[in-house]
Each structure stands twice: as C-alpha cells, then as structure tokens.
PDBQT receptor file of N, H, CA, C and O in Angstrom, charges set to zero:
ATOM      1  N   UNK A   1     -10.238  -8.033  17.214  1.00  0.00    +0.000 N 
ATOM      2  CA  UNK A   1      -9.553  -8.716  16.157  1.00  0.00    +0.000 C 
ATOM      3  C   UNK A   1      -8.454  -9.558  16.793  1.00  0.00    +0.000 C 
ATOM      4  O   UNK A   1      -7.714  -9.078  17.652  1.00  0.00    +0.000 OA
ATOM      5  N   UNK A   2      -8.350 -10.794  16.377  1.00  0.00    +0.000 N 
ATOM      6  H   UNK A   2      -8.951 -11.185  15.679  1.00  0.00    +0.000 HD
ATOM      7  CA  UNK A   2      -7.321 -11.703  16.885  1.00  0.00    +0.000 C 
ATOM      8  C   UNK A   2      -6.662 -12.439  15.727  1.00  0.00    +0.000 C 
ATOM      9  O   UNK A   2      -7.309 -12.783  14.739  1.00  0.00    +0.000 OA
ATOM     10  N   UNK A   3      -5.357 -12.673  15.870  1.00  0.00    +0.000 N 
ATOM     11  H   UNK A   3      -4.831 -12.394  16.674  1.00  0.00    +0.000 HD
ATOM     12  CA  UNK A   3      -4.587 -13.425  14.878  1.00  0.00    +0.000 C 
ATOM     13  C   UNK A   3      -3.692 -14.394  15.639  1.00  0.00    +0.000 C 
ATOM     14  O   UNK A   3      -3.054 -14.019  16.623  1.00  0.00    +0.000 OA
ATOM     15  N   UNK A   4      -3.647 -15.638  15.183  1.00  0.00    +0.000 N 
ATOM     16  H   UNK A   4      -4.165 -15.943  14.384  1.00  0.00    +0.000 HD
ATOM     17  CA  UNK A   4      -2.813 -16.616  15.869  1.00  0.00    +0.000 C 
ATOM     18  C   UNK A   4      -2.208 -17.614  14.911  1.00  0.00    +0.000 C 
ATOM     19  O   UNK A   4      -2.668 -17.784  13.782  1.00  0.00    +0.000 OA
ATOM     20  N   UNK A   5      -1.156 -18.276  15.391  1.00  0.00    +0.000 N 
ATOM     21  H   UNK A   5      -0.782 -18.137  16.309  1.00  0.00    +0.000 HD
ATOM     22  CA  UNK A   5      -0.487 -19.300  14.596  1.00  0.00    +0.000 C 
ATOM     23  C   UNK A   5       0.054 -20.369  15.545  1.00  0.00    +0.000 C 
ATOM     24  O   UNK A   5       0.512 -20.063  16.646  1.00  0.00    +0.000 OA
ATOM     25  N   UNK A   6      -0.005 -21.633  15.102  1.00  0.00    +0.000 N 
ATOM     26  H   UNK A   6      -0.377 -21.882  14.208  1.00  0.00    +0.000 HD
ATOM     27  CA  UNK A   6       0.557 -22.748  15.854  1.00  0.00    +0.000 C 
ATOM     28  C   UNK A   6       1.721 -23.342  15.091  1.00  0.00    +0.000 C 
ATOM     29  O   UNK A   6       1.566 -23.758  13.943  1.00  0.00    +0.000 OA
ATOM     30  N   UNK A   7       2.883 -23.385  15.716  1.00  0.00    +0.000 N 
ATOM     31  H   UNK A   7       3.010 -23.047  16.648  1.00  0.00    +0.000 HD
ATOM     32  CA  UNK A   7       4.090 -23.899  15.070  1.00  0.00    +0.000 C 
ATOM     33  C   UNK A   7       4.461 -25.250  15.661  1.00  0.00    +0.000 C 
ATOM     34  O   UNK A   7       4.602 -25.363  16.879  1.00  0.00    +0.000 OA
ATOM     35  N   UNK A   8       4.625 -26.292  14.823  1.00  0.00    +0.000 N 
ATOM     36  H   UNK A   8       4.510 -26.200  13.833  1.00  0.00    +0.000 HD
ATOM     37  CA  UNK A   8       4.995 -27.610  15.354  1.00  0.00    +0.000 C 
ATOM     38  C   UNK A   8       6.420 -27.587  15.908  1.00  0.00    +0.000 C 
ATOM     39  O   UNK A   8       7.322 -27.000  15.310  1.00  0.00    +0.000 OA
ATOM     40  N   UNK A   9       6.606 -28.233  17.058  1.00  0.00    +0.000 N 
ATOM     41  H   UNK A   9       5.873 -28.709  17.543  1.00  0.00    +0.000 HD
ATOM     42  CA  UNK A   9       7.919 -28.295  17.700  1.00  0.00    +0.000 C 
ATOM     43  C   UNK A   9       8.655 -29.575  17.301  1.00  0.00    +0.000 C 
ATOM     44  O   UNK A   9       9.848 -29.539  17.001  1.00  0.00    +0.000 OA
ATOM     45  N   UNK A  10       7.951 -30.692  17.298  1.00  0.00    +0.000 N 
ATOM     46  H   UNK A  10       6.982 -30.721  17.541  1.00  0.00    +0.000 HD
ATOM     47  CA  UNK A  10       8.561 -31.972  16.941  1.00  0.00    +0.000 C 
ATOM     48  C   UNK A  10       7.507 -32.863  16.307  1.00  0.00    +0.000 C 
ATOM     49  O   UNK A  10       6.357 -32.453  16.146  1.00  0.00    +0.000 OA
ATOM     50  N   UNK A  11       7.893 -34.071  15.949  1.00  0.00    +0.000 N 
ATOM     51  H   UNK A  11       8.827 -34.404  16.080  1.00  0.00    +0.000 HD
ATOM     52  CA  UNK A  11       6.952 -35.006  15.330  1.00  0.00    +0.000 C 
ATOM     53  C   UNK A  11       5.949 -35.574  16.328  1.00  0.00    +0.000 C 
ATOM     54  O   UNK A  11       4.979 -36.214  15.921  1.00  0.00    +0.000 OA
ATOM     55  N   UNK A  12       6.158 -35.357  17.616  1.00  0.00    +0.000 N 
ATOM     56  H   UNK A  12       6.946 -34.838  17.946  1.00  0.00    +0.000 HD
ATOM     57  CA  UNK A  12       5.263 -35.908  18.636  1.00  0.00    +0.000 C 
ATOM     58  C   UNK A  12       3.939 -35.163  18.702  1.00  0.00    +0.000 C 
ATOM     59  O   UNK A  12       3.016 -35.641  19.361  1.00  0.00    +0.000 OA
ATOM     60  N   UNK A  13       3.805 -34.018  18.050  1.00  0.00    +0.000 N 
ATOM     61  H   UNK A  13       4.555 -33.629  17.515  1.00  0.00    +0.000 HD
ATOM     62  CA  UNK A  13       2.554 -33.272  18.055  1.00  0.00    +0.000 C 
ATOM     63  C   UNK A  13       2.580 -32.053  18.956  1.00  0.00    +0.000 C 
ATOM     64  O   UNK A  13       1.585 -31.332  19.016  1.00  0.00    +0.000 OA
ATOM     65  N   UNK A  14       3.674 -31.788  19.663  1.00  0.00    +0.000 N 
ATOM     66  H   UNK A  14       4.483 -32.374  19.614  1.00  0.00    +0.000 HD
ATOM     67  CA  UNK A  14       3.779 -30.599  20.515  1.00  0.00    +0.000 C 
ATOM     68  C   UNK A  14       3.814 -29.352  19.642  1.00  0.00    +0.000 C 
ATOM     69  O   UNK A  14       4.356 -29.370  18.537  1.00  0.00    +0.000 OA
ATOM     70  N   UNK A  15       3.221 -28.255  20.155  1.00  0.00    +0.000 N 
ATOM     71  H   UNK A  15       2.781 -28.241  21.053  1.00  0.00    +0.000 HD
ATOM     72  CA  UNK A  15       3.133 -27.028  19.375  1.00  0.00    +0.000 C 
ATOM     73  C   UNK A  15       3.466 -25.806  20.219  1.00  0.00    +0.000 C 
ATOM     74  O   UNK A  15       3.252 -25.791  21.432  1.00  0.00    +0.000 OA
ATOM     75  N   UNK A  16       3.995 -24.782  19.555  1.00  0.00    +0.000 N 
ATOM     76  H   UNK A  16       4.169 -24.794  18.570  1.00  0.00    +0.000 HD
ATOM     77  CA  UNK A  16       4.191 -23.463  20.135  1.00  0.00    +0.000 C 
ATOM     78  C   UNK A  16       3.139 -22.565  19.503  1.00  0.00    +0.000 C 
ATOM     79  O   UNK A  16       3.161 -22.343  18.292  1.00  0.00    +0.000 OA
ATOM     80  N   UNK A  17       2.215 -22.043  20.311  1.00  0.00    +0.000 N 
ATOM     81  H   UNK A  17       2.196 -22.223  21.295  1.00  0.00    +0.000 HD
ATOM     82  CA  UNK A  17       1.116 -21.220  19.821  1.00  0.00    +0.000 C 
ATOM     83  C   UNK A  17       1.371 -19.756  20.154  1.00  0.00    +0.000 C 
ATOM     84  O   UNK A  17       1.672 -19.425  21.301  1.00  0.00    +0.000 OA
ATOM     85  N   UNK A  18       1.255 -18.878  19.163  1.00  0.00    +0.000 N 
ATOM     86  H   UNK A  18       1.011 -19.147  18.231  1.00  0.00    +0.000 HD
ATOM     87  CA  UNK A  18       1.422 -17.439  19.334  1.00  0.00    +0.000 C 
ATOM     88  C   UNK A  18       0.125 -16.754  18.932  1.00  0.00    +0.000 C 
ATOM     89  O   UNK A  18      -0.473 -17.110  17.916  1.00  0.00    +0.000 OA
ATOM     90  N   UNK A  19      -0.325 -15.758  19.729  1.00  0.00    +0.000 N 
ATOM     91  H   UNK A  19       0.161 -15.469  20.554  1.00  0.00    +0.000 HD
ATOM     92  CA  UNK A  19      -1.566 -15.072  19.443  1.00  0.00    +0.000 C 
ATOM     93  C   UNK A  19      -1.429 -13.588  19.758  1.00  0.00    +0.000 C 
ATOM     94  O   UNK A  19      -0.863 -13.215  20.786  1.00  0.00    +0.000 OA
ATOM     95  N   UNK A  20      -1.953 -12.738  18.865  1.00  0.00    +0.000 N 
ATOM     96  H   UNK A  20      -2.412 -13.041  18.030  1.00  0.00    +0.000 HD
ATOM     97  CA  UNK A  20      -2.008 -11.295  19.071  1.00  0.00    +0.000 C 
ATOM     98  C   UNK A  20      -3.463 -10.866  18.971  1.00  0.00    +0.000 C 
ATOM     99  O   UNK A  20      -4.189 -11.322  18.088  1.00  0.00    +0.000 OA
ATOM    100  N   UNK A  21      -3.888  -9.995  19.871  1.00  0.00    +0.000 N 
ATOM    101  H   UNK A  21      -3.298  -9.624  20.589  1.00  0.00    +0.000 HD
ATOM    102  CA  UNK A  21      -5.268  -9.528  19.891  1.00  0.00    +0.000 C 
ATOM    103  C   UNK A  21      -5.298  -8.020  20.085  1.00  0.00    +0.000 C 
ATOM    104  O   UNK A  21      -4.492  -7.464  20.832  1.00  0.00    +0.000 OA
ATOM    105  N   UNK A  22      -6.238  -7.360  19.404  1.00  0.00    +0.000 N 
ATOM    106  H   UNK A  22      -6.893  -7.811  18.798  1.00  0.00    +0.000 HD
ATOM    107  CA  UNK A  22      -6.436  -5.911  19.518  1.00  0.00    +0.000 C 
ATOM    108  C   UNK A  22      -7.913  -5.636  19.721  1.00  0.00    +0.000 C 
ATOM    109  O   UNK A  22      -8.760  -6.258  19.079  1.00  0.00    +0.000 OA
ATOM    110  N   UNK A  23      -8.225  -4.699  20.617  1.00  0.00    +0.000 N 
ATOM    111  H   UNK A  23      -7.537  -4.193  21.139  1.00  0.00    +0.000 HD
ATOM    112  CA  UNK A  23      -9.614  -4.328  20.855  1.00  0.00    +0.000 C 
ATOM    113  C   UNK A  23      -9.715  -2.939  21.443  1.00  0.00    +0.000 C 
ATOM    114  O   UNK A  23      -8.708  -2.328  21.800  1.00  0.00    +0.000 OA
ATOM    115  N   UNK A  24     -10.950  -2.437  21.543  1.00  0.00    +0.000 N 
ATOM    116  H   UNK A  24     -11.768  -2.933  21.253  1.00  0.00    +0.000 HD
ATOM    117  CA  UNK A  24     -11.214  -1.115  22.113  1.00  0.00    +0.000 C 
ATOM    118  C   UNK A  24     -12.340  -1.227  23.137  1.00  0.00    +0.000 C 
ATOM    119  O   UNK A  24     -13.284  -1.996  22.958  1.00  0.00    +0.000 OA
ATOM    120  N   UNK A  25     -12.224  -0.449  24.212  1.00  0.00    +0.000 N 
ATOM    121  H   UNK A  25     -11.457   0.176  24.357  1.00  0.00    +0.000 HD
ATOM    122  CA  UNK A  25     -13.263  -0.333  25.231  1.00  0.00    +0.000 C 
ATOM    123  C   UNK A  25     -13.634   1.123  25.385  1.00  0.00    +0.000 C 
ATOM    124  O   UNK A  25     -12.784   2.002  25.248  1.00  0.00    +0.000 OA
ATOM    125  N   UNK A  26     -14.890   1.386  25.668  1.00  0.00    +0.000 N 
ATOM    126  H   UNK A  26     -15.581   0.672  25.780  1.00  0.00    +0.000 HD
ATOM    127  CA  UNK A  26     -15.336   2.750  25.931  1.00  0.00    +0.000 C 
ATOM    128  C   UNK A  26     -15.691   3.502  24.665  1.00  0.00    +0.000 C 
ATOM    129  O   UNK A  26     -15.678   2.956  23.562  1.00  0.00    +0.000 OA
ATOM    130  N   UNK A  27     -16.015   4.796  24.862  1.00  0.00    +0.000 N 
ATOM    131  H   UNK A  27     -16.026   5.240  25.758  1.00  0.00    +0.000 HD
ATOM    132  CA  UNK A  27     -16.378   5.676  23.757  1.00  0.00    +0.000 C 
ATOM    133  C   UNK A  27     -15.991   7.101  24.101  1.00  0.00    +0.000 C 
ATOM    134  O   UNK A  27     -15.723   7.417  25.260  1.00  0.00    +0.000 OA
ATOM    135  N   UNK A  28     -15.962   7.953  23.101  1.00  0.00    +0.000 N 
ATOM    136  H   UNK A  28     -16.179   7.696  22.160  1.00  0.00    +0.000 HD
ATOM    137  CA  UNK A  28     -15.541   9.337  23.311  1.00  0.00    +0.000 C 
ATOM    138  C   UNK A  28     -16.710  10.273  23.597  1.00  0.00    +0.000 C 
ATOM    139  O   UNK A  28     -16.477  11.442  23.906  1.00  0.00    +0.000 OA
ATOM    140  N   UNK A  29     -17.941   9.817  23.508  1.00  0.00    +0.000 N 
ATOM    141  H   UNK A  29     -18.130   8.868  23.257  1.00  0.00    +0.000 HD
ATOM    142  CA  UNK A  29     -19.118  10.660  23.747  1.00  0.00    +0.000 C 
ATOM    143  C   UNK A  29     -19.234  11.042  25.226  1.00  0.00    +0.000 C 
ATOM    144  O   UNK A  29     -18.860  10.258  26.098  1.00  0.00    +0.000 OA
ATOM    145  N   UNK A  30     -19.741  12.222  25.508  1.00  0.00    +0.000 N 
ATOM    146  H   UNK A  30     -20.044  12.859  24.799  1.00  0.00    +0.000 HD
ATOM    147  CA  UNK A  30     -20.005  12.711  26.873  1.00  0.00    +0.000 C 
ATOM    148  C   UNK A  30     -18.743  12.767  27.734  1.00  0.00    +0.000 C 
ATOM    149  O   UNK A  30     -18.820  12.576  28.948  1.00  0.00    +0.000 OA
ATOM    150  N   UNK A  31     -17.597  13.024  27.131  1.00  0.00    +0.000 N 
ATOM    151  H   UNK A  31     -17.535  13.179  26.145  1.00  0.00    +0.000 HD
ATOM    152  CA  UNK A  31     -16.358  13.178  27.896  1.00  0.00    +0.000 C 
ATOM    153  C   UNK A  31     -15.783  11.887  28.442  1.00  0.00    +0.000 C 
ATOM    154  O   UNK A  31     -14.933  11.924  29.332  1.00  0.00    +0.000 OA
ATOM    155  N   UNK A  32     -16.220  10.754  27.936  1.00  0.00    +0.000 N 
ATOM    156  H   UNK A  32     -16.911  10.724  27.213  1.00  0.00    +0.000 HD
ATOM    157  CA  UNK A  32     -15.689   9.470  28.396  1.00  0.00    +0.000 C 
ATOM    158  C   UNK A  32     -14.369   9.155  27.699  1.00  0.00    +0.000 C 
ATOM    159  O   UNK A  32     -13.956   9.868  26.784  1.00  0.00    +0.000 OA
ATOM    160  N   UNK A  33     -13.719   8.097  28.131  1.00  0.00    +0.000 N 
ATOM    161  H   UNK A  33     -14.054   7.518  28.874  1.00  0.00    +0.000 HD
ATOM    162  CA  UNK A  33     -12.400   7.711  27.618  1.00  0.00    +0.000 C 
ATOM    163  C   UNK A  33     -12.524   6.418  26.818  1.00  0.00    +0.000 C 
ATOM    164  O   UNK A  33     -13.234   5.494  27.215  1.00  0.00    +0.000 OA
ATOM    165  N   UNK A  34     -11.823   6.366  25.686  1.00  0.00    +0.000 N 
ATOM    166  H   UNK A  34     -11.246   7.117  25.364  1.00  0.00    +0.000 HD
ATOM    167  CA  UNK A  34     -11.720   5.135  24.908  1.00  0.00    +0.000 C 
ATOM    168  C   UNK A  34     -10.321   4.577  25.118  1.00  0.00    +0.000 C 
ATOM    169  O   UNK A  34      -9.339   5.314  25.028  1.00  0.00    +0.000 OA
ATOM    170  N   UNK A  35     -10.218   3.277  25.399  1.00  0.00    +0.000 N 
ATOM    171  H   UNK A  35     -11.015   2.678  25.473  1.00  0.00    +0.000 HD
ATOM    172  CA  UNK A  35      -8.907   2.653  25.576  1.00  0.00    +0.000 C 
ATOM    173  C   UNK A  35      -8.676   1.603  24.496  1.00  0.00    +0.000 C 
ATOM    174  O   UNK A  35      -9.579   0.848  24.137  1.00  0.00    +0.000 OA
ATOM    175  N   UNK A  36      -7.455   1.571  23.990  1.00  0.00    +0.000 N 
ATOM    176  H   UNK A  36      -6.721   2.184  24.281  1.00  0.00    +0.000 HD
ATOM    177  CA  UNK A  36      -7.034   0.564  23.023  1.00  0.00    +0.000 C 
ATOM    178  C   UNK A  36      -6.310  -0.545  23.784  1.00  0.00    +0.000 C 
ATOM    179  O   UNK A  36      -5.447  -0.277  24.620  1.00  0.00    +0.000 OA
ATOM    180  N   UNK A  37      -6.672  -1.792  23.485  1.00  0.00    +0.000 N 
ATOM    181  H   UNK A  37      -7.373  -2.010  22.806  1.00  0.00    +0.000 HD
ATOM    182  CA  UNK A  37      -6.120  -2.934  24.202  1.00  0.00    +0.000 C 
ATOM    183  C   UNK A  37      -5.326  -3.805  23.232  1.00  0.00    +0.000 C 
ATOM    184  O   UNK A  37      -5.860  -4.252  22.217  1.00  0.00    +0.000 OA
ATOM    185  N   UNK A  38      -4.051  -4.046  23.542  1.00  0.00    +0.000 N 
ATOM    186  H   UNK A  38      -3.617  -3.682  24.367  1.00  0.00    +0.000 HD
ATOM    187  CA  UNK A  38      -3.185  -4.945  22.780  1.00  0.00    +0.000 C 
ATOM    188  C   UNK A  38      -2.811  -6.101  23.698  1.00  0.00    +0.000 C 
ATOM    189  O   UNK A  38      -2.464  -5.892  24.860  1.00  0.00    +0.000 OA
ATOM    190  N   UNK A  39      -2.882  -7.315  23.175  1.00  0.00    +0.000 N 
ATOM    191  H   UNK A  39      -3.164  -7.485  22.230  1.00  0.00    +0.000 HD
ATOM    192  CA  UNK A  39      -2.580  -8.491  23.976  1.00  0.00    +0.000 C 
ATOM    193  C   UNK A  39      -1.724  -9.456  23.151  1.00  0.00    +0.000 C 
ATOM    194  O   UNK A  39      -2.009  -9.702  21.979  1.00  0.00    +0.000 OA
ATOM    195  N   UNK A  40      -0.677  -9.998  23.770  1.00  0.00    +0.000 N 
ATOM    196  H   UNK A  40      -0.445  -9.798  24.722  1.00  0.00    +0.000 HD
ATOM    197  CA  UNK A  40       0.188 -10.988  23.134  1.00  0.00    +0.000 C 
ATOM    198  C   UNK A  40       0.223 -12.223  24.025  1.00  0.00    +0.000 C 
ATOM    199  O   UNK A  40       0.451 -12.116  25.230  1.00  0.00    +0.000 OA
ATOM    200  N   UNK A  41      -0.001 -13.389  23.440  1.00  0.00    +0.000 N 
ATOM    201  H   UNK A  41      -0.186 -13.476  22.461  1.00  0.00    +0.000 HD
ATOM    202  CA  UNK A  41      -0.040 -14.623  24.206  1.00  0.00    +0.000 C 
ATOM    203  C   UNK A  41       0.895 -15.652  23.588  1.00  0.00    +0.000 C 
ATOM    204  O   UNK A  41       0.935 -15.806  22.367  1.00  0.00    +0.000 OA
ATOM    205  N   UNK A  42       1.654 -16.360  24.436  1.00  0.00    +0.000 N 
ATOM    206  H   UNK A  42       1.622 -16.235  25.427  1.00  0.00    +0.000 HD
ATOM    207  CA  UNK A  42       2.534 -17.447  24.011  1.00  0.00    +0.000 C 
ATOM    208  C   UNK A  42       2.125 -18.686  24.797  1.00  0.00    +0.000 C 
ATOM    209  O   UNK A  42       2.018 -18.640  26.022  1.00  0.00    +0.000 OA
ATOM    210  N   UNK A  43       1.896 -19.798  24.091  1.00  0.00    +0.000 N 
ATOM    211  H   UNK A  43       1.983 -19.835  23.096  1.00  0.00    +0.000 HD
ATOM    212  CA  UNK A  43       1.407 -21.018  24.709  1.00  0.00    +0.000 C 
ATOM    213  C   UNK A  43       2.213 -22.195  24.176  1.00  0.00    +0.000 C 
ATOM    214  O   UNK A  43       2.479 -22.279  22.978  1.00  0.00    +0.000 OA
ATOM    215  N   UNK A  44       2.598 -23.098  25.060  1.00  0.00    +0.000 N 
ATOM    216  H   UNK A  44       2.382 -23.030  26.034  1.00  0.00    +0.000 HD
ATOM    217  CA  UNK A  44       3.311 -24.312  24.671  1.00  0.00    +0.000 C 
ATOM    218  C   UNK A  44       2.403 -25.494  24.947  1.00  0.00    +0.000 C 
ATOM    219  O   UNK A  44       2.036 -25.730  26.098  1.00  0.00    +0.000 OA
ATOM    220  N   UNK A  45       2.033 -26.239  23.922  1.00  0.00    +0.000 N 
ATOM    221  H   UNK A  45       2.331 -26.047  22.987  1.00  0.00    +0.000 HD
ATOM    222  CA  UNK A  45       1.110 -27.362  24.046  1.00  0.00    +0.000 C 
ATOM    223  C   UNK A  45       1.875 -28.680  23.915  1.00  0.00    +0.000 C 
ATOM    224  O   UNK A  45       2.469 -28.955  22.873  1.00  0.00    +0.000 OA
ATOM    225  N   UNK A  46       1.858 -29.492  24.972  1.00  0.00    +0.000 N 
ATOM    226  H   UNK A  46       1.375 -29.268  25.819  1.00  0.00    +0.000 HD
ATOM    227  CA  UNK A  46       2.537 -30.790  24.958  1.00  0.00    +0.000 C 
ATOM    228  C   UNK A  46       1.565 -31.875  24.507  1.00  0.00    +0.000 C 
ATOM    229  O   UNK A  46       0.431 -31.934  24.983  1.00  0.00    +0.000 OA
ATOM    230  N   UNK A  47       2.000 -32.719  23.603  1.00  0.00    +0.000 N 
ATOM    231  H   UNK A  47       2.921 -32.671  23.216  1.00  0.00    +0.000 HD
ATOM    232  CA  UNK A  47       1.155 -33.794  23.103  1.00  0.00    +0.000 C 
ATOM    233  C   UNK A  47       2.052 -34.961  22.711  1.00  0.00    +0.000 C 
ATOM    234  O   UNK A  47       3.271 -34.809  22.639  1.00  0.00    +0.000 OA
ATOM    235  N   UNK A  48       1.475 -36.086  22.464  1.00  0.00    +0.000 N 
ATOM    236  H   UNK A  48       0.484 -36.209  22.522  1.00  0.00    +0.000 HD
ATOM    237  CA  UNK A  48       2.241 -37.235  21.977  1.00  0.00    +0.000 C 
ATOM    238  C   UNK A  48       2.693 -38.142  23.093  1.00  0.00    +0.000 C 
ATOM    239  O   UNK A  48       1.896 -38.498  23.962  1.00  0.00    +0.000 OA
ATOM    240  N   UNK A  49       3.971 -38.528  23.088  1.00  0.00    +0.000 N 
ATOM    241  H   UNK A  49       4.618 -38.239  22.382  1.00  0.00    +0.000 HD
ATOM    242  CA  UNK A  49       4.486 -39.538  24.022  1.00  0.00    +0.000 C 
ATOM    243  C   UNK A  49       4.789 -38.980  25.410  1.00  0.00    +0.000 C 
ATOM    244  O   UNK A  49       5.180 -39.744  26.292  1.00  0.00    +0.000 OA
ATOM    245  N   UNK A  50       4.626 -37.692  25.634  1.00  0.00    +0.000 N 
ATOM    246  H   UNK A  50       4.308 -37.072  24.917  1.00  0.00    +0.000 HD
ATOM    247  CA  UNK A  50       4.951 -37.099  26.931  1.00  0.00    +0.000 C 
ATOM    248  C   UNK A  50       4.143 -37.720  28.072  1.00  0.00    +0.000 C 
ATOM    249  O   UNK A  50       4.685 -37.934  29.156  1.00  0.00    +0.000 OA
ATOM    250  N   UNK A  51       2.861 -38.015  27.852  1.00  0.00    +0.000 N 
ATOM    251  H   UNK A  51       2.421 -37.842  26.971  1.00  0.00    +0.000 HD
ATOM    252  CA  UNK A  51       1.984 -38.453  28.937  1.00  0.00    +0.000 C 
ATOM    253  C   UNK A  51       1.428 -39.858  28.721  1.00  0.00    +0.000 C 
ATOM    254  O   UNK A  51       0.386 -40.197  29.283  1.00  0.00    +0.000 OA
ATOM    255  N   UNK A  52       2.099 -40.677  27.923  1.00  0.00    +0.000 N 
ATOM    256  H   UNK A  52       2.945 -40.402  27.467  1.00  0.00    +0.000 HD
ATOM    257  CA  UNK A  52       1.666 -42.033  27.683  1.00  0.00    +0.000 C 
ATOM    258  C   UNK A  52       2.337 -42.954  28.701  1.00  0.00    +0.000 C 
ATOM    259  O   UNK A  52       3.553 -42.914  28.885  1.00  0.00    +0.000 OA
ATOM    260  N   UNK A  53       1.519 -43.788  29.363  1.00  0.00    +0.000 N 
ATOM    261  H   UNK A  53       0.530 -43.820  29.213  1.00  0.00    +0.000 HD
ATOM    262  CA  UNK A  53       2.063 -44.723  30.349  1.00  0.00    +0.000 C 
ATOM    263  C   UNK A  53       2.865 -45.815  29.674  1.00  0.00    +0.000 C 
ATOM    264  O   UNK A  53       2.445 -46.353  28.649  1.00  0.00    +0.000 OA
ATOM    265  N   UNK A  54       4.007 -46.146  30.233  1.00  0.00    +0.000 N 
ATOM    266  H   UNK A  54       4.348 -45.709  31.066  1.00  0.00    +0.000 HD
ATOM    267  CA  UNK A  54       4.887 -47.167  29.678  1.00  0.00    +0.000 C 
ATOM    268  C   UNK A  54       4.249 -48.554  29.829  1.00  0.00    +0.000 C 
ATOM    269  O   UNK A  54       3.637 -48.848  30.856  1.00  0.00    +0.000 OA
ATOM    270  N   UNK A  55       4.394 -49.404  28.806  1.00  0.00    +0.000 N 
ATOM    271  H   UNK A  55       4.891 -49.166  27.971  1.00  0.00    +0.000 HD
ATOM    272  CA  UNK A  55       3.839 -50.761  28.854  1.00  0.00    +0.000 C 
ATOM    273  C   UNK A  55       4.735 -51.702  29.641  1.00  0.00    +0.000 C 
ATOM    274  O   UNK A  55       4.265 -52.719  30.150  1.00  0.00    +0.000 OA
ATOM    275  N   UNK A  56       6.038 -51.373  29.749  1.00  0.00    +0.000 N 
ATOM    276  H   UNK A  56       6.420 -50.547  29.335  1.00  0.00    +0.000 HD
ATOM    277  CA  UNK A  56       6.996 -52.249  30.423  1.00  0.00    +0.000 C 
ATOM    278  C   UNK A  56       7.656 -51.502  31.579  1.00  0.00    +0.000 C 
ATOM    279  O   UNK A  56       7.858 -50.289  31.514  1.00  0.00    +0.000 OA
ATOM    280  N   UNK A  57       7.988 -52.237  32.630  1.00  0.00    +0.000 N 
ATOM    281  H   UNK A  57       7.825 -53.222  32.682  1.00  0.00    +0.000 HD
ATOM    282  CA  UNK A  57       8.681 -51.628  33.776  1.00  0.00    +0.000 C 
ATOM    283  C   UNK A  57      10.165 -51.693  33.622  1.00  0.00    +0.000 C 
ATOM    284  O   UNK A  57      10.898 -51.228  34.494  1.00  0.00    +0.000 OA
TER     285      UNK A  57
C-alpha cells in the first residue's frame, strides 16, 4: 500500500513530493519470519525557469 502527495512550491511548477509505503515480506508458516516494511520518501522536483537557457547574454 502506498500513499503520496505533491505540494506546489511556487508558480514555476516546482513540487515537494511526500510518499509513505507499507508492505509485508515472508510468512509465518513452517517457522519462518514475517517482516513489516515502512518506507517514507521526500522528493523535491524542480521545473519551470530553473533550466531554461537565457535568450540574451
């Protein structure tokens, strides 16, 4: 299961992306181990005028 959200930083289109994920590996049968996995991710996406080449010197 994963849940995420993208929050705008400015009018240029840059975003702050946050994501949470939960999962399980393994099983309890035959004396094995099941592990619960939690993951949190933070991503900054640059867009807009940051990488546009200038028309004038």
